[in-house]
N, C-alpha and C positions, 0 to 999 in steps of 0.2 A: 350478721344479723339477718334473720329470715325475712323474706319479702312478705309484705302484707297482702292478703287476699282481698280482692274487690268484692262488693256485695253481690249476692245472688241475683238481685234485681238487675244489676248492671250486666251480669253474665247473660241473663235472659235477653236483655236489651241488645247486647252485642249480636247474639244469634238472630234476633228479630230484624234488626236493621240490616244485617247482611242478607238474609234470605227474603224477607218480606219487602223491604224498601229498596234493596239492591244497592246499598251504599258501599263505597269503597272503604278499605281499612282506614285510610286517612280521614275520611268523613266521619266514620264511626268514632274514631279517636277524638276528634274535635267535639263531636256532639256530646260525648259522655265524659270528657275531660280525663281520659286515660291514655297511656302511651300506646303508640302503634305496636310495639312488641307484645304488649299485654293483649291487645285485640287479636293480633295474629296468633298468639299462643292459645287463647280460648277458642278461636275458630278452628284451629288445628285439632284441639282436644275434642271439640264437638264433632268434627268430621271423623276422627278416629273412632269415636263412640257411636258413629252413625246416627247422631241426633238431628232431627229436623224440627223446625219451629213448631209445627203442629203438635209434636210429642212434648216438646219443652214446655208448652203452655199447660199441659195436663198433669205433668209429674210434680212431685213435691220437691222442695229445695234439697232435702236430704238425698233423695234418689238422684237428682241432677248432679249433685256434688259427687256422689258415689260413682256414677257413670263416667263423669269427667276424670276422676282419679283412676278408675279402672283403665281408661284409655291411655293414661300416662304410664301406668304399670305395664300394660301390654306393649307399648311402644319401646320401652327400655328393656324388656325381658328378651334375652337372646332366643328363646324358643319361638318367638313370634317374628324373628327377622328372617328374611328370605335370602 
């Protein structure tokens, strides 16, 4: 069974709480009622996509999702491995 994706507002909030508020993964997990591995995964995707909170605020949900997905593809594609 595929895992359910969390809402885009929660993904944005994960990035905001990490960058703006400086909360730890555990604190973000508790604040948003999502698991620590989920928080870690989305922060990793945002880092791979070089997304910063200022940019996340201005882009659409579709563009954010596309950028996060592209970062996942890039991470697993052998041509991007060093």
